[in-house]
N, C-alpha and C positions, 0 to 999 in steps of 0.2 A: 617398216623395212623388214623386220623379222618375218612377218606374215608373207611378204612378197617373195622373200628367199625360199620360204617353206613351200609356197605354191609353185614356184619355178622348179624346185626339186621333185615335187610330186608329179608335175607335168613331164619332167624328164624321165621319171620312172614309169610313166604310162598309167599312173593311178587316176589322173584327171585330165581333162582337155580344157585348155584355156582359150578364150576368144582371141582373135588376131589383135595385135596392138593397134591402137587408133592414134596415138600421139607420136611425137618424134622418137626415133630409135636412138639408143645410147651410142656414143662414139666408140668404135672399136679400139681396143688397146693397141697402141703402136709399139712396134718392136724397138727396143732400146739397143742401139748399136754399141758394142764394146769398144771404147776408145781409151780407157784407162789401163795402163800397164801395171800389173801387180808387182810389187817389190818383194824383197825377202821378209819373212815373218819377223816381227819385232819381239824380242825377248829381253826386256829391260824394265826397270822401274820408271815411274814418272819422273823422279829426280834425275835419273840418268838420261832421260829423253831430252830434258831441257825445257825451254819455253814452248808452250802450246797455245795457239791462238784459235779462237772461234771467229771465222770470217762469215759475215752475213751474206746469204745468197741473194744477190740483187741484179745479176747480169744473166743473159741467156746462156753464156758459156758455163757459168757456175751452176745454173739451174740444170743444164744437161748433165754435168758431172754429178750433182746431187742425185738426180733421178737414176743415173746409171749405178751409182753405189748402192742405193736402196734396192734397185731391181736385182742386182747381182748378189748382194750379201744379206739383205733382210730376209728373215724366214718366211714372211708373207709376200715378198716381192714388191714390185712397184705398182701402185694404182694412183690415179690422179686424186689428189686430196681436194676436199671441198671446204669452204668456209675460210675463216681467218687462219693464217699460219705463219710461223717463223721457221726458216731453214738456215742451217749453218754448216760450214765445212770446217773440220778440225785439221790444223796444219802445224807442223813443227819443223823448224829449220828448212822450210821450203818443201817438205815432204807431206803429202796428203795422207792423213791418218784415218779419217772417217767422216761420217755425216750424222747430223742430229736434227730432228725437227720437232716442232711443237704445233699442234693443231687445236682448233676449237672443238670442244666436246659437246657440240650441239645435240647429237643423237642421244647422249647420256643424261642430259639435263631434265629435271622434273619441274613441274609448275611450282612457282614460288608464291 
């Protein structure tokens, strides 16, 4: 994958010319529509916040919310994840606090 990225960058810089793609083209990124209203910034300790729940993302609605949060607030933005993954929304007293996800590290594994 690293070599593929490097080749694409060199082609974009005009250093090399790559042959036309022969396989299926990647799905373009879709625009994530802003549907979540931002509330006031929290400035309290976890104890003052009260009970925090992690709700597993298992509906289309929760998935859209998770994708939007990652797209808007993660420094890398949203990209479709591949492989096995678990995604959660953090909620306290009915207020959405954030999103967290865990994905398979398939690209980083070495032969065993």
